[in-house]
N, C-alpha and C positions, 0 to 999 in steps of 0.2 A: 588409462586415466579418464575420469569423467570430464566432459566438456560442457560448460554452461554458457549459453548465449544469453546475455543479460543486459541490463541498462543501469547506469550509475545510480540514478535516484528512483528507479521503478520500484514501487512498493511490493509488487509481486516478485521481482528479482531479489529484493532485500530479504524477504522471508525465506526464500530458498537458500540464499547465501548464509543467513543466520543458522539454518539447519545444518548446512555443510560444515560450518566452523564449530558449531556445538558438538557435532558428531565426530569431529576430527578427521574428516574425509578430504583427501587431496583432490583438487580439480583445477582445470584450466578455465579461465574466464575470458570470454570474448565479448567485448562491449559492442552492442548494437547501438549506433548513434541515433537515438529517437528524435532528437532535435532536427537532424538532417534528413529524417525520413528513411533511414536505412532499413527499417522494419518492412518497408514496402518494396525492397529490391527483389528481383526475381530469384536470386540465390537464396535469400532468407525465406521467401514465401514457399520455396520448395521444402524447407524444413518445417515451417510453421505457417500454414495458409491463413491463420487468424491474424497475422501481422502484429503479434504482441510478443513480449518477452515475459518470462524466460522460456528457453527450450533447453532440455537436457539431452545430451548424447552419451550413451553408454555402450560402446562398441557399435553394434548394428542396430541398437534400440534407440528410438527417438521418443522421448517422453514430453508431453505437453501438459499445460495447466499447472499452475504453481502449487496448488494444494496436493495434487496427485504426485508431483515431483517431490514435494516434502516427504510424503509417505513412502515413496519409492526409496529415497535416500535413507530414511530412518531404518529401513530393513536391510541396509547394506553392511552395517556394523553390529555384529551380535554382542559386542562387549558394552555398548552404550545404547540406552533406550530413551527416547523422548516421548514415549507413549506411557500413560499411567497404567498402574498394575491391576486395578479393579474394573469390572464391567461398568460400574457407575461413573468412575472418573474418566474412563475412556469415552463413554457416551457424552460426558460434559465437554471433553476436549473436541470431539467431533461436532458438537453443537456450535462451539465457537468458530471452528473452521468454516462451517456452513454459513454462519451469520456474517463472517467477514466476506466470503465470496458473493453472497446473494444480496446483502443489504449495505454493508459498509464500503465495499469497493466502489460501487457506482456513486455513492455519495461523495467519496473522496475524489473521484475523477471530476465530478461537478465542481467542487470547491477549488481544486487545483487548476482546472482549465479556466475558471472564472477569474482567477487571481494571477498566479505565477506564470501561466502559459499564454494568457490572453494578449499581453502587450506584443510579443513577438509574432503572434498570429495576425494581429491587426496591421503589422508592418508589411505583410504580404499584399500583393495586388489582388483584386477581386478574382482574377483568373487563378492565381496561385492558391488562394483560399479554397476555391471550388475544387481544384485538383487534389488538394490535401484531403478534404473531407470525402471526396468521392472514392479515395483509396481505402477508406476504413470499411472492412467487410461487414462488421456488425452494425446493423441499421440503428439499433437502440443507442449504441455508443456514439455513432455518428450524429444522431439527432440531438443527444445531450450536449455534445461538444459544440455543435452549431448554435444551439440556444444560448449557451453561456458566452460563447465568443461574440455573439450578436448583442446580448443584453447585459453581460457582466453580472455584477452582484444584484442587479434589479430583476434578474430572471426569477420567475416563480419556483423553478426547480432548485435554486440556491436555498430558498427558504425551507423547502422540504429536506434538503441535505443537512442543514443546520439542525433541524428538529430530529432527524435520524441520528445524528451524532449525539445529541443531547440524551436521547433514550439509551443509546449504546454506552455512554459514559456513566449514566446512572446505574445501569446493569453491572458494569465493570466495578464500580465503586462498592456496590452491595457485596459482590463476590470477594473483592480484595480487602474488605473490612473483616472478613472471616478467615482468610487464608493468605499465604504468602504469594502463591502463584495462581494462575487463572483456572487451572483444572485440578488443583490440589496443593499439596505441600511442596512439590518439586516442579522445576521448570519442565515444560512440555512443548509439543508442537503448537499448542494453543498460544503460548507466550510468544513463540517465534512468529506466529501468524499475526498477532495483534500489534506487535512492536512497530512495524513500519507505518501503521496507521496513526498511532499516537505520535510517532516521530514526525509524520506529515503535518499533523495538527500544530506541532511546535514550529515546523518550518514555515507554515502559513500564518504564524503569529496568533493562532486560535486557541492554543492550549490554555493560555491565560484566562480565557472565558470561563473555564471550568475549574480553575485552580482552587478556589475557595470551596466550591461545591463537591469536589472530588479529591480530597487530600490523599486518600489511599491509592488512587490511580497515579497521582503525581509521585508518590513515594515509590510505587512499583516501577514507574518509568525511570526514576533516578537509579534504582538498583539495577534495572536492565541496562541502562546506559553505562554502568560501571563494569559490566561483564566484558571480558576480552573479545567476545564475538561481536559486540556492537561496533567497536572501532574497526575490527577486521572487515565486517560486512557492510558497514554504513560509512563511517567517517573516512576511511582510507580510499573509498571509491569516488569521493567527491572531486569534481574537476572545476576549474575556474568558471567554465560556462554554466555549471549547475549553480554555483554560488551567485553568479550574476543574475541568473533567471529567478531564483527565489528571493533575491534582494529587491526585485521589482514589486513584491507584494505590498499593497497599500497598507500603511499603518492604521488606517481606519477600519480595516476588516473586523477586528474584534468588536468595535462599536456597532457595526452592521449586525453581527451575530447576536450581540446582547439585545439590540433593538428587536430582532426577530423573536428571541426567547422571552422578551418582556410581554409579548402578546399571548393571551391565554389560548391554549390549543390542546385538544384531546388527541392522544396518539392513535 
């Protein structure tokens, strides 16, 4: 049986779990407690030197990187496919997977650490903060986290993240005005990949910023939310600690985002 080392609210873990449940593939889930820093433990680092989740174990094979894991899983069940049938729609799907990894994921990390994760980080001593940051292998990710932990929503990179999401939502709206799902008429890996990021906007109280501008995106998210895979991969994994952490998000964050977007800017 497949073994998935994941995190309860990790966007990367969620998109892999969505794929597993949509494909009907059985797996064992081992929660890596990211709040307690379990991803930095020697045992986990031997599996995943990047100190991130998810990590998939298939017998003697260790598969890293969530998008690669999704595609690995998709090939395990010949009876179900989450890959579109034509070269054109497959290219579209891969474009969205790439956009999520390279553009949206960093922006999501910025917004999450500036809001939901910042209060608990600031409760640490200066030494504990330094130790935590020094453990992050990726220098770019470490620098982004340090900036938003220090400056919160006033950090310039928060502004960039909001504009990045604005462009992303506009692109999604254009696509979903023309078709039911992101890569065509059927659910695909593109939908599984995008879902946790729209869900994170909702958890951060930010989806409301785009509700009027992007009704097709909101309708898509509502339909995705009603799929059995959503409760299985997202809702059922939530722990009390997760609920408490995201309840710390300032009610003012939508106004901060609106203020940023009210300023003219060329992408």
